[in-house]
N, C-alpha and C positions, 0 to 999 in steps of 0.2 A: 492484618495487612492494611496499609494506608489506603485512602480513597484513590481511585484511578486518576492518574495525572492527566488523561485525556478521555473526555466523554462527550458525545454529541447525540441529540435526538434527531431521528429521521422520520421519513413518512412510513417506513417500513419496521422500524424498531430503533435501535442504537448502533453507534460505533464507539468503541472504547479501546483503551490499551489492553493487550492480552494479559491473561492471568495464568498462573501455573496449571490450574485445573482445566484450561483449555487445550492442554497439550495433545491429548487423544483426538480431539476434533481437528486441530490444526494439521496434525500428522496425517489424518484421513484425507482432508481436503488437498494437502500438498501432494500426496500420492495420486489423487485424481488429476491434478494439473500436470504431474509428470507423465501419467498415462496418456493425456490429451496430446501432449508434445512428443509422445513416443520416446521419452527419456527414462532412464533408470532413476529410481528414487532410493538413495542411501540414507536419507534423513531419519533420525530416531528421536524419541522423546528427550534422550540425553543431550542431543545436539541442540534442540530447542531451548532446554533449560540453560544449557552452557551459554548459548549466544543471546538470548532474549532476557533471561532473568538474572544475568551477571551484573556486576557493578565495576567499572562503568559498562553500560550496555553496548554490545557489539552490533545488534540488530534491533530495530524498533519494529513492533508487530501490532497492527491495528486489527480488531476483530468486529466484523458486522454481525449483529445478532437480532433475531426476531423471536419474541416470546422466550427469552433466556437461552436460545439454542443458536450457536455460531452458524452463519450461513455464507460467510465469506471472510477474507483476510487480505491484508496488504503488508508487504515487508519493505522496510526502508533502511538504508544506511547512509552514513555521512560521506561526502566527497568534497573536494575543494579545488579551487583554482588558485593556489597559493601566491603565485606571482602577482595576482590581481586583488589579493586580500578578499576573495569571494569564497563562501562556503555554500554548499548545496546538499541535496539528498537525492539519492537513487532509488526509484520505485522498482524493486528488484522482482516482486511477485505480486500479482493482483488475481485473486480467484473469487468467483461467485458460484454458489451451488446452482445446478442446472435448473432446478425448479423455481429459482428465484431470479433467473436473468430476464432482462427486459423490464425489470421493476425499479430501476434506479439504484440498485445496490453498488454496482461497480462505479457508476457516477459519484455516488455519496462517498465511496471509499476514496476515490481519487481527490475529491474536494477535501476530505478529512486529511489526506496526505499533504495537500497544499497548505491547509491550515496548521498542521503539525509542523511542517518544515519552516513556515513563516514564524511560528512560535519559537523556533531555535535559531532565529535571525538568519535564515537562509536566503540566498538570492535567487536560487533556481531549484527546480526539481527536474530530473532526467528519467528517461525510461527507454528501453529498447524493445524491439519486437522481432519476432521470426520473420524472415523476408517473405514468406508466403502467408503470413497472417494479415491479410489485407483489412479484415474486419477490425482488428485491434488498432491498425495504423489509422483507419478512418476514424475510430473512436477517439483516439488522442488528438488527431487534427481538429475534429468538431469540438473537442473540449478546449481548444486554444493553445495546444502544444505547437511548437514550430519544428519542422523536420530538419535535421542536421544532414550536411552532406557526408554520409558514411554508410558502410556496409558491414554488418547488417544495419537495418534502419534504426536510427536513434532520434529521439524527440526531446525538446527542452521546453519548460514553462518557466518564464521569468516571473518571479514573484513580485518584485518591486512594491513591498509593503502591502500585499494582498491580505484581506481579511476574510473571514468565514463568508461562504456564498450561499446561494439557495439551497434549501434542504438541511442545512447545518445550523444548529443553534446551541447556545451555551445551555447547560443543565440548569 
C-alpha cells in the first residue's frame, strides 16, 4: 500500500487517512456516535470499504490515533456552489472517544479537515449540528465557523487560502 496521502503529527499522536485495517475501529466508533444521537446505525464494514476505499473516493475519512490505536475520526465529502465556481467539503461526522475528549483531538481533527479541504482547492468547509447540541454549536463558533441562517443549525468556515494551523505539522 502506498504511503498515506495525509498525515499530521499532533500533541496526542497523529491524524492520517483511514486504512482498510481501520474498518472495525471506525465501525465501532460510528456505532457509538449513532447511539449518542439516539440514531440507528446501519453502517457495515462493506459500506466503509465501498465508500472510502473506492476509486474515485466517495468519502474521505481521517483517523486520529494515539499509540497506533484509533481514538477518533472525521468524515468529509465534496460539495459545490457550481454557479459561483466554488468547491467545498462537508464535515459529515466528527467523533472522539470519550476518554480522549477535552484533550484537543476534536480540534485537531477539525484543523486537519480544514487543511485537507484546502489541499483539494476548496473554498469552504461546512458542518451541521443537532438543534439541541449547543456544545457542538459553541465548539464550531469558537473555532471560527460562521453560523448560517438555517434550521437545523449549519456552519461554514471560509478557507481563503488557509494553511495548517496550531497543533498540525507536516511529517
